[in-house]
N, C-alpha and C positions, 0 to 999 in steps of 0.2 A: 913431269906429267904424272897424272894420275888416271889409270884406266879401270873403269868399273865394268866387270863383265857379269851378265846375268844369265845363269845356266838354266835352261827350261825343260831340257828332256829328261824323261824318267830314267834313262840310261846314262845319265851324268856325263862323265869324262869318257865313256865308252861310245858316245853318239857321234853320228856324222855331223851335227850341228856343233857339237863342242870342237871336234877335229877341224872344222873350217874356221871357227872362232879362233883358235890357236894360231892358224895361220895369219889371221889379221893381226892378232897381238904381236907375233913375231915381228911383222913389218912394223908396227908401231914402235916396239921396243928397240929395233935396229935403227930407227931413225930418231930415237931419243932414248940412248943407254941411260940405264938407271931409273927407268920409269917404274912406278909401283903399280902392280896388278892386284884389285880386289875382287874376289870372286863372291857372289851371292847365289845360293842354290834356291831358285824360286820354287822348286818341288817341295821344299820344307816350311814355306811360308803358311801362316794359318789364314783363313778366309777372315774378311772383315767382321766385326761383331756388332751388337746392337749400341754399345757406347760409341763406336766409331760412326755408325748411321745416324744416331742423335747429334753428333757434333757437326756433321755435314749440313744436317738441315737446320741448325741453330745459327743465329746471326754472328756467333763468335765461338771460338774453341773454349772447352772447359778450362777452369783455372783451379779445380778443388782437388786435383791428383789424378783425376781420371785420364787426363792427358798423357800421363806417363805408365797406364797399364794398358794390358791387352793390345788390341789391334792399333789403338791410337798411338800408344808408345812404339811399337814395332814400325808404323807409318812413318813416325817421325825419324827413326834411326835411318830408315831407307831413303826418306827424302834428304837427310843430311848426306849420306853417301853419294847421292846423285847430285847435289849442289857441289860437292867437293870434287867431283870427277871433272878432268879436263876432256876426256874421250869415254864414250859408252860403247860397250860391244854387247849384243844380245845375241845369244845361241840358242836358237829355237828350233823345233820341228814344226811342221805345217800338220795340224790335226784336223781332219774333216773340213778341210779347205780354208781353215782360219788359225787363230793363235790357240795353242794348248791352254788348259785351265790353269797351269802354273803361272805361264806368262800374264794371263789375265788378272790373276790374283796379285802379281807384282804391280801391274798397272792401276789396280783398284787401290792399292796402298800409296803410291806415289802421285797420282793424278787427284789432287786434293784441294778443295777450295780453300783461298786464303793462304795457301802455302806454295803450290806451283801454278795456280792460275787465279786470277781475280774475275768476277763477274761485273761487267761494266755495261754501259748503255749500248755498247757495240757488241755485246756478247762476251763469251769466255775470252780472256787475254792472257797468255801465258806470262809467268813470273821469272822463269829460268832465262839465263844468259844462254843463247844458243851454242852448241859445241857439236863437234861431230859425233854422230851415231852410227855404228855399223851394225848391220843385222845379217848373222849367218844363219841361213834357212836350209834345213834338210827335208826332203819330200820324197815320198815313195813313188809318186808319179810326176808328170810334168806339169808346168802351170805357166801361163803368161807367155807361151811361145808360138803357138798357131791355133787353128781352130779346133785341134783334136785335144788340147790341153784342157786339164780340169780347172775348174773355177778357182779363182784367187781372190779370197777376201781378208787375207793376211796383210799383204803390203799396203793396200790403200787404207785399211784400219790403222796400222801402225803410224804410217804418215800422219794421218789425222789426229790421232790421240797423242802421239808425241808432240805434235804442232800445237795442240792445246797448252801444253806446258811451256812452249816456246823453243821446242827443239825441232828445228825444221831443215838442219843439214844431216839428212838420213841417206845412207847408201846400203843397198841390199846386194848381198853375195848368196849363192845358193848352189847346194848339190841336190840335183834333181834325178828322178828315176832310181833311187836306191833300192827298189824292190824288183828290178829287173834282172838280178843276177849279177855275179862277180864281174864279168867283162864290162857290163853297163855301169856298174858302180866305179870301177877303176876309170873310165872314161870321163864319168861325171865328176870325179875328185880331181882329175887333171885339168878339166874345164875350169873348174872353180879356182883352183890353185893358181892358174895362169891369170884369171881375171883379177885376183888377189894381188899378185906379184906386178901386174900391169897398173894397178891403181897408184895414183900419186900421194901416198899418205903423208911424206915429207913436205909436200907443197904448202899445206895448209898449217904447218906447225908454227907456233910463235917462235921466235928467234931463240929464246931462252931453252926451249925443249929441243933445238935442233942438234944433231950430232956434229961434233966438230970434224 
C-alpha cells in the first residue's frame, strides 16, 4: 500500500485537518502493516507558470526540455506520485466556504489534460484508475448539517474535480466548529474520531494489502 497525503493547512502538522488525517492514516496502516506514507506539503507548491499555461493550450506537451522545468516539471512529479498511490488522503481546512489556495494549487498541477484526463466527444474523461480518496476537513464553523450551517462549496467541488481525473471513490470526514472554544473542539474531535474508527477501511483493500 502506498498512501499519498496532501497537507494543505498553513499550520501544517499542528492543524486539526492534519490531526484528523493522521487518524485516517493510522486506520489504513493498521489494516495494511508496512504501508508507505508520502507527504506532500501543498503550501510550498509554486503556482503554475506561463510555460504550463502554454502547454495546456497546445495540442501536445512540449518535448524541447521545457517539460522538465518550472511548473511543468513539478506537475509531472506530482502526477507521478498520484499515479503511484493506492490511497490518497487530503488534509485540508475549509477557507471561505471552499478549498484553500494551497489545495487549489495542487489541483491545478495534477488535473492536467493528456495526463490525468482526456478531452473526448463526451467531454472530459479521467485517465487515472479509481482508488480510495479520504478527505479530512477542519472548519471553524459547521457546514452541511442544517439550515443554520455555513455554505459548503468544498465537498461538491472536490467530488467533481477529483472525478474529472477518474477518482470517484471519495469519502469525507470533518472536524467542525473548531472556533467555538475548547469544549466544542474536544466534542468535534471525538465525533470525527468515532466516524473514522467506524469506517470499514479494511473492507476495500486488495488481499495483498490486508493484514494477516
